[in-house]
Structure formats: structure tokens, C-alpha cells
Backbone as CSV, one residue per row, in Angstrom:
resi,resn,N_x,N_y,N_z,CA_x,CA_y,CA_z,C_x,C_y,C_z
1,MET,-34.535,-45.111,-6.772,-33.254,-45.254,-7.439,-33.403,-46.152,-8.652
2,GLN,-32.571,-45.905,-9.635,-32.632,-46.744,-10.819,-31.741,-47.956,-10.609
3,ALA,-32.285,-49.109,-10.917,-31.530,-50.350,-10.741,-30.430,-50.458,-11.789
4,ALA,-30.622,-49.888,-12.957,-29.651,-50.008,-14.033,-28.387,-49.200,-13.747
5,ALA,-28.490,-48.164,-12.931,-27.351,-47.301,-12.657,-26.461,-47.878,-11.565
6,LEU,-26.946,-48.826,-10.799,-26.183,-49.379,-9.683,-25.619,-50.748,-10.036
7,PRO,-24.481,-51.130,-9.430,-23.938,-52.470,-9.658,-24.882,-53.539,-9.095
8,VAL,-24.818,-54.703,-9.644,-25.712,-55.815,-9.273,-25.617,-56.155,-7.784
9,PRO,-24.423,-56.240,-7.168,-24.393,-56.572,-5.734,-25.114,-55.527,-4.872
10,VAL,-25.059,-54.244,-5.259,-25.742,-53.206,-4.489,-27.249,-53.371,-4.639
11,VAL,-27.700,-53.682,-5.827,-29.139,-53.869,-6.064,-29.645,-55.048,-5.231
12,ARG,-28.901,-56.137,-5.166,-29.313,-57.314,-4.363,-29.342,-56.954,-2.882
13,TRP,-28.320,-56.221,-2.426,-28.263,-55.835,-1.019,-29.455,-54.952,-0.667
14,TRP,-29.775,-53.992,-1.543,-30.897,-53.081,-1.316,-32.220,-53.843,-1.311
15,ALA,-32.364,-54.808,-2.197,-33.614,-55.574,-2.289,-33.805,-56.459,-1.063
16,ALA,-32.701,-56.861,-0.436,-32.795,-57.724,0.730,-33.163,-56.952,1.997
17,LYS,-33.136,-55.637,1.974,-33.416,-54.828,3.165,-34.909,-54.560,3.289
18,ALA,-35.315,-54.498,4.556,-36.716,-54.170,4.847,-36.903,-52.667,4.647
19,SER,-38.149,-52.256,4.587,-38.466,-50.856,4.328,-37.919,-49.938,5.437
20,ALA,-37.924,-50.342,6.709,-37.378,-49.536,7.813,-35.858,-49.395,7.653
21,GLU,-35.204,-50.505,7.265,-33.755,-50.443,7.055,-33.406,-49.526,5.882
22,ARG,-34.221,-49.573,4.848,-33.984,-48.699,3.692,-34.078,-47.214,4.100
23,ARG,-35.098,-46.907,4.940,-35.236,-45.533,5.407,-34.015,-45.095,6.216
24,ILE,-33.532,-45.976,7.079,-32.365,-45.651,7.906,-31.138,-45.420,7.021
25,VAL,-30.932,-46.309,6.043,-29.803,-46.158,5.129,-29.948,-44.854,4.331
26,PHE,-31.150,-44.556,3.902,-31.388,-43.328,3.152,-31.104,-42.093,4.015
27,ILE,-31.545,-42.104,5.270,-31.317,-40.970,6.172,-29.825,-40.802,6.456
28,VAL,-29.118,-41.918,6.711,-27.673,-41.845,6.979,-26.938,-41.324,5.736
29,ALA,-27.317,-41.818,4.567,-26.674,-41.349,3.330,-26.962,-39.859,3.103
30,THR,-28.188,-39.426,3.381,-28.553,-38.015,3.231,-27.736,-37.150,4.191
31,LEU,-27.602,-37.609,5.448,-26.800,-36.864,6.424,-25.322,-36.816,6.012
32,ALA,-24.804,-37.906,5.469,-23.402,-37.938,5.021,-23.198,-36.955,3.870
33,VAL,-24.128,-36.940,2.919,-24.019,-36.011,1.798,-24.120,-34.568,2.307
34,ALA,-25.035,-34.311,3.249,-25.178,-32.964,3.810,-23.906,-32.542,4.554
35,ALA,-23.310,-33.453,5.343,-22.080,-33.131,6.078,-20.932,-32.848,5.115
36,ILE,-20.822,-33.645,4.076,-19.765,-33.419,3.083,-19.998,-32.091,2.361
37,GLY,-21.254,-31.808,2.039,-21.570,-30.525,1.407,-21.256,-29.356,2.324
38,TRP,-21.579,-29.505,3.611,-21.298,-28.449,4.582,-19.793,-28.212,4.716
39,LEU,-19.034,-29.278,4.916,-17.589,-29.152,5.131,-16.825,-28.850,3.843
40,GLY,-17.281,-29.395,2.749,-16.528,-29.249,1.510,-16.934,-28.071,0.648
41,VAL,-18.161,-27.562,0.846,-18.631,-26.486,-0.020,-19.019,-25.239,0.785
42,TRP,-19.950,-25.388,1.712,-20.503,-24.224,2.387,-19.477,-23.483,3.248
43,ARG,-18.753,-24.193,4.103,-17.776,-23.529,4.980,-16.687,-22.812,4.186
44,PRO,-16.096,-23.440,3.157,-15.102,-22.698,2.373,-15.694,-21.468,1.677
45,LEU,-16.929,-21.576,1.199,-17.553,-20.426,0.548,-17.752,-19.261,1.523
46,THR,-18.269,-19.544,2.700,-18.497,-18.464,3.668,-17.170,-17.875,4.147
47,ARG,-16.148,-18.717,4.322,-14.823,-18.216,4.720,-14.261,-17.301,3.633
48,ASP,-14.373,-17.713,2.375,-13.851,-16.908,1.267,-14.624,-15.600,1.101
49,VAL,-15.912,-15.625,1.324,-16.712,-14.399,1.233,-16.263,-13.411,2.303
50,ALA,-16.057,-13.894,3.533,-15.591,-13.010,4.609,-14.206,-12.450,4.291
51,LEU,-13.333,-13.283,3.751,-11.992,-12.844,3.382,-12.056,-11.782,2.283
52,MET,-12.884,-11.999,1.291,-13.013,-11.036,0.197,-13.599,-9.710,0.685
53,ARG,-14.514,-9.757,1.649,-15.067,-8.509,2.186,-13.994,-7.710,2.907
54,SER,-13.142,-8.385,3.684,-12.077,-7.652,4.383,-11.055,-7.118,3.388
55,GLU,-10.747,-7.890,2.350,-9.824,-7.406,1.316,-10.428,-6.224,0.561
56,ARG,-11.729,-6.252,0.342,-12.398,-5.146,-0.339,-12.257,-3.867,0.470
57,THR,-12.397,-3.968,1.782,-12.246,-2.803,2.643,-10.825,-2.263,2.569
58,GLN,-9.840,-3.158,2.615,-8.445,-2.737,2.522,-8.161,-2.114,1.167
59,ASN,-8.674,-2.710,0.111,-8.451,-2.169,-1.233,-9.123,-0.811,-1.408
60,ALA,-10.305,-0.639,-0.828,-10.988,0.653,-0.918,-10.184,1.728,-0.201
61,THR,-9.605,1.377,0.937,-8.768,2.330,1.676,-7.534,2.694,0.864
62,ALA,-6.887,1.685,0.276,-5.694,1.937,-0.539,-6.049,2.767,-1.771
63,LEU,-7.184,2.500,-2.375,-7.613,3.262,-3.542,-7.900,4.719,-3.178
64,ALA,-8.523,4.933,-2.038,-8.790,6.309,-1.596,-7.480,7.055,-1.342
65,GLU,-6.514,6.383,-0.731,-5.208,7.003,-0.483,-4.501,7.311,-1.803
66,ALA,-4.568,6.385,-2.756,-3.958,6.622,-4.066,-4.631,7.798,-4.772
67,GLY,-5.944,7.891,-4.675,-6.660,9.015,-5.274,-6.254,10.337,-4.654
68,ARG,-6.071,10.336,-3.331,-5.625,11.545,-2.654,-4.230,11.941,-3.132
69,MET,-3.356,10.943,-3.304,-2.002,11.225,-3.789,-2.027,11.755,-5.219
70,VAL,-2.883,11.180,-6.050,-2.997,11.651,-7.435,-3.456,13.105,-7.459
71,ASP,-4.437,13.433,-6.625,-4.907,14.821,-6.563,-3.794,15.756,-6.104
72,GLU,-3.008,15.300,-5.137,-1.904,16.128,-4.646,-0.846,16.314,-5.733
73,ILE,-0.529,15.241,-6.446,0.461,15.327,-7.526,-0.053,16.232,-8.644
74,ALA,-1.323,16.092,-8.983,-1.900,16.940,-10.028,-1.857,18.400,-9.605
75,GLY,-2.109,18.677,-8.341,-2.035,20.050,-7.850,-0.627,20.595,-7.940
76,LEU,0.359,19.759,-7.621,1.748,20.201,-7.741,2.123,20.425,-9.197
77,ALA,1.658,19.560,-10.072,1.983,19.685,-11.494,1.359,20.948,-12.101
78,ARG,0.178,21.326,-11.618,-0.473,22.546,-12.110,0.177,23.801,-11.550
79,GLY,1.152,23.604,-10.674,1.793,24.771,-10.072,0.996,25.285,-8.897
80,GLY,0.373,24.371,-8.185,-0.468,24.768,-7.071,0.298,25.108,-5.820
81,GLY,1.623,25.187,-5.874,2.391,25.559,-4.700,2.088,26.988,-4.307
82,VAL,2.226,27.269,-3.029,1.903,28.605,-2.562,3.053,29.579,-2.743
83,GLY,4.234,29.057,-3.016,5.385,29.937,-3.182,5.307,30.703,-4.488
84,THR,5.883,31.874,-4.483,5.928,32.662,-5.708,7.300,32.508,-6.315
85,PRO,7.400,32.547,-7.637,8.716,32.445,-8.234,9.556,33.625,-7.765
86,GLY,10.593,33.315,-7.070,11.475,34.343,-6.556,12.870,33.775,-6.459
87,ASP,13.585,34.208,-5.472,14.946,33.765,-5.257,14.934,32.366,-4.640
88,PRO,15.415,31.348,-5.366,15.432,29.995,-4.813,16.274,29.908,-3.546
89,ARG,17.303,30.702,-3.490,18.186,30.681,-2.318,17.421,31.134,-1.072
90,ALA,16.698,32.240,-1.197,15.935,32.756,-0.051,14.826,31.788,0.347
91,ASP,14.162,31.186,-0.652,13.107,30.211,-0.359,13.672,29.010,0.395
92,ALA,14.818,28.510,-0.065,15.437,27.352,0.588,15.848,27.693,2.013
93,GLU,16.437,28.866,2.204,16.847,29.277,3.553,15.642,29.359,4.487
94,ARG,14.532,29.911,3.978,13.329,30.050,4.803,12.784,28.686,5.223
95,VAL,12.686,27.756,4.276,12.129,26.436,4.595,13.069,25.657,5.510
96,PHE,14.381,25.735,5.250,15.330,25.022,6.110,15.313,25.599,7.525
97,ALA,15.145,26.906,7.636,15.057,27.523,8.961,13.803,27.045,9.690
98,ALA,12.702,26.917,8.956,11.449,26.443,9.562,11.570,25.000,10.043
99,HIS,12.434,24.209,9.416,12.627,22.807,9.810,13.850,22.606,10.707
100,GLY,14.441,23.691,11.158,15.563,23.607,12.073,16.848,23.111,11.446
101,LEU,17.003,23.331,10.139,18.191,22.840,9.439,19.083,23.968,8.925
102,ARG,18.708,25.208,9.133,19.482,26.325,8.560,20.925,26.335,9.066
103,GLU,21.139,26.033,10.328,22.485,26.052,10.901,23.357,24.934,10.336
104,GLN,22.746,23.883,9.803,23.515,22.742,9.303,23.908,22.887,7.834
105,VAL,23.403,23.917,7.167,23.778,24.162,5.775,25.210,24.690,5.757
106,THR,26.097,23.990,5.034,27.493,24.442,4.952,27.751,25.247,3.685
107,GLN,26.935,25.040,2.652,27.107,25.802,1.415,25.744,25.961,0.762
108,LEU,25.434,27.186,0.326,24.175,27.472,-0.350,24.452,28.561,-1.374
109,ASP,24.416,28.190,-2.649,24.657,29.180,-3.688,23.810,28.882,-4.910
110,LEU,23.751,29.848,-5.800,22.960,29.751,-7.021,23.897,29.553,-8.202
111,GLN,23.658,28.481,-8.981,24.460,28.205,-10.183,23.521,27.773,-11.292
112,GLU,23.579,28.441,-12.411,22.790,28.097,-13.591,21.302,27.975,-13.281
113,GLY,20.778,28.855,-12.472,19.354,28.839,-12.133,18.973,27.765,-11.135
114,ARG,19.948,27.081,-10.585,19.682,26.034,-9.611,20.296,26.412,-8.269
115,ALA,19.607,26.054,-7.225,20.156,26.256,-5.885,20.976,25.012,-5.550
116,ARG,22.230,25.222,-5.250,23.111,24.124,-4.843,23.316,24.245,-3.340
117,ILE,22.998,23.151,-2.651,23.031,23.155,-1.194,23.865,21.967,-0.730
118,VAL,24.717,22.212,0.266,25.536,21.148,0.839,25.324,21.148,2.349
119,PHE,25.050,19.982,2.866,24.997,19.747,4.309,26.170,18.829,4.632
120,ALA,27.061,19.246,5.513,28.178,18.374,5.896,27.652,17.205,6.720
121,ALA,26.707,17.465,7.568,26.086,16.410,8.382,24.671,16.867,8.712
122,VAL,23.703,16.049,8.330,22.301,16.375,8.581,21.549,15.083,8.893
123,PRO,20.638,15.118,9.867,19.817,13.922,10.127,18.894,13.652,8.928
124,PHE,18.973,12.449,8.390,18.172,12.087,7.223,16.678,12.237,7.517
125,ALA,16.272,11.898,8.740,14.863,11.975,9.114,14.352,13.421,9.109
126,GLN,15.225,14.413,9.234,14.807,15.815,9.157,14.909,16.341,7.733
127,LEU,15.835,15.798,6.959,16.064,16.290,5.603,14.886,15.989,4.676
128,VAL,14.349,14.794,4.751,13.266,14.397,3.844,12.027,15.288,4.009
129,PRO,11.529,15.529,5.233,10.374,16.435,5.345,10.679,17.858,4.873
130,ALA,11.920,18.307,5.069,12.284,19.647,4.601,12.238,19.706,3.075
131,LEU,12.711,18.663,2.402,12.674,18.639,0.937,11.233,18.578,0.426
132,GLU,10.382,17.819,1.128,8.969,17.774,0.749,8.325,19.151,0.899
133,ALA,8.662,19.855,1.973,8.111,21.195,2.182,8.617,22.166,1.124
134,LEU,9.883,22.026,0.732,10.413,22.880,-0.343,9.602,22.713,-1.617
135,GLN,9.298,21.479,-1.952,8.550,21.220,-3.178,7.124,21.737,-3.056
136,ARG,6.501,21.484,-1.932,5.103,21.858,-1.740,4.926,23.378,-1.620
137,GLU,5.795,24.027,-0.859,5.600,25.442,-0.552,6.244,26.391,-1.566
138,THR,7.356,25.996,-2.160,8.099,26.934,-3.008,8.261,26.454,-4.444
139,ARG,7.764,25.266,-4.727,7.892,24.645,-6.046,9.339,24.373,-6.434
140,LEU,10.235,24.363,-5.462,11.617,23.940,-5.721,11.648,22.426,-5.650
141,ARG,12.108,21.813,-6.742,12.135,20.353,-6.803,13.573,19.864,-6.812
142,LEU,13.770,18.728,-6.198,15.085,18.118,-6.157,15.425,17.601,-7.548
143,ILE,16.515,18.097,-8.113,16.954,17.700,-9.451,18.071,16.674,-9.349
144,GLU,18.942,16.879,-8.397,20.094,16.002,-8.254,20.434,15.917,-6.773
145,ALA,20.822,14.728,-6.315,21.185,14.557,-4.913,22.283,13.519,-4.787
146,THR,23.231,13.814,-3.925,24.257,12.850,-3.558,24.230,12.759,-2.040
147,LEU,23.868,11.599,-1.534,23.806,11.378,-0.098,24.871,10.361,0.276
148,THR,25.657,10.697,1.283,26.713,9.811,1.746,26.489,9.569,3.233
149,ALA,26.477,8.298,3.612,26.281,7.958,5.020,27.468,8.437,5.847
150,ARG,27.160,8.892,7.043,28.206,9.329,7.969,28.335,8.312,9.091
151,VAL,29.321,8.503,9.914,29.563,7.580,11.016,28.423,7.628,12.026
152,GLU,27.879,8.814,12.278,26.778,8.955,13.219,25.534,8.277,12.632
153,PRO,24.859,7.418,13.394,23.661,6.746,12.881,22.580,7.748,12.483
154,GLY,22.014,7.564,11.296,20.930,8.407,10.799,21.381,9.723,10.210
155,SER,22.691,9.945,10.136,23.220,11.208,9.627,23.849,10.987,8.254
156,VAL,23.687,11.981,7.362,24.240,11.884,6.006,24.904,13.201,5.625
157,ARG,25.823,13.102,4.672,26.333,14.290,3.982,25.461,14.404,2.741
158,ALA,24.889,15.583,2.506,23.951,15.759,1.402,24.403,16.895,0.506
159,GLU,24.518,16.598,-0.779,24.792,17.605,-1.808,23.562,17.612,-2.704
160,LEU,22.851,18.728,-2.726,21.561,18.803,-3.402,21.560,19.893,-4.468
161,ALA,20.831,19.642,-5.543,20.572,20.653,-6.568,19.068,20.773,-6.697
162,LEU,18.553,21.994,-6.531,17.122,22.248,-6.592,16.817,23.256,-7.693
163,ALA,15.699,23.074,-8.363,15.292,24.006,-9.417,13.763,24.024,-9.495
164,ARG,13.260,25.053,-10.185,11.819,25.146,-10.414,11.489,24.595,-11.756
């Protein structure tokens, strides 16, 4: 150690110690520095590395899901639906029948190239998948919607406008 870097009382104390005592003090100081390094540097670093690895896995999963959604959206935008351009009314009736909603349709007519559909009461949990199927299978997209909550839990009055 350099004597000039240490305060005078420390230098006197060190000079008064025997060589065995100096070794003991040096070993204790080395162990203290190692313990502080372990607790203050190494453990936080290893904890953060493990945390970042788990976040990386979650982010990779989310990125893969987003990529799948982008591909699906691009396919829909390219007109990748399996439905052929035909009568929107017939397409809507077919999809609603497949989802068990045909009996709940109170009004279904064609106005200005749009299918206008009214449900007096329909379970919201059934309506959303049916609308997704309409878009995917027939390329009918929801243009306008008015949903009003009903007294029955989970049920809505739905006025929908669909177009290609």
C-alpha cells in the first residue's frame, strides 16, 4: 500500500502491527470486499440476467403472435376470404345459422349495397365470433354497429351494417 494515499493515523496503526496481524487484517479486508462485491454486484447481475431471459421468452411469444396476426390481417386485406362475392343477405343468414343465431335475427335486409341486420336480443358472447366468421368466410365487414345492453346479463340489442 502507498503511505501517501492513506491518512497518517492509519499509517501509524499499520506500522505498529506485526506481520501476522497485517496478514489477518488483509484477509479480513479481502473477504469484506469480496462479500460486498458478491452482494452488491454479482447477485443483482445474475438476478437481472435471469429476469431478462424470462422477459425475452415472453417477448418472443408475443412477437410470434403479433406476426401471426399480421399475416392473418394481410390475408384478409388481399381478399383471402373463402366467400365469393354474392348476396350479402344469404351469406349473413348462412353464417348466423352456423353459429346458432339465425332465429334471433329480427330484421335482415339489403340497403345501398349493405346488409342491415337487427337482433332484438342476442348473447354478446355468441355475436362476436359470428361477426368474425362473417369477415373471415364471406368478406362481409362490420361498417356500423349500435349495441344496447339489455336487462338479461350478457345480452344486447344489436343493429349492424355490413358491407364488402
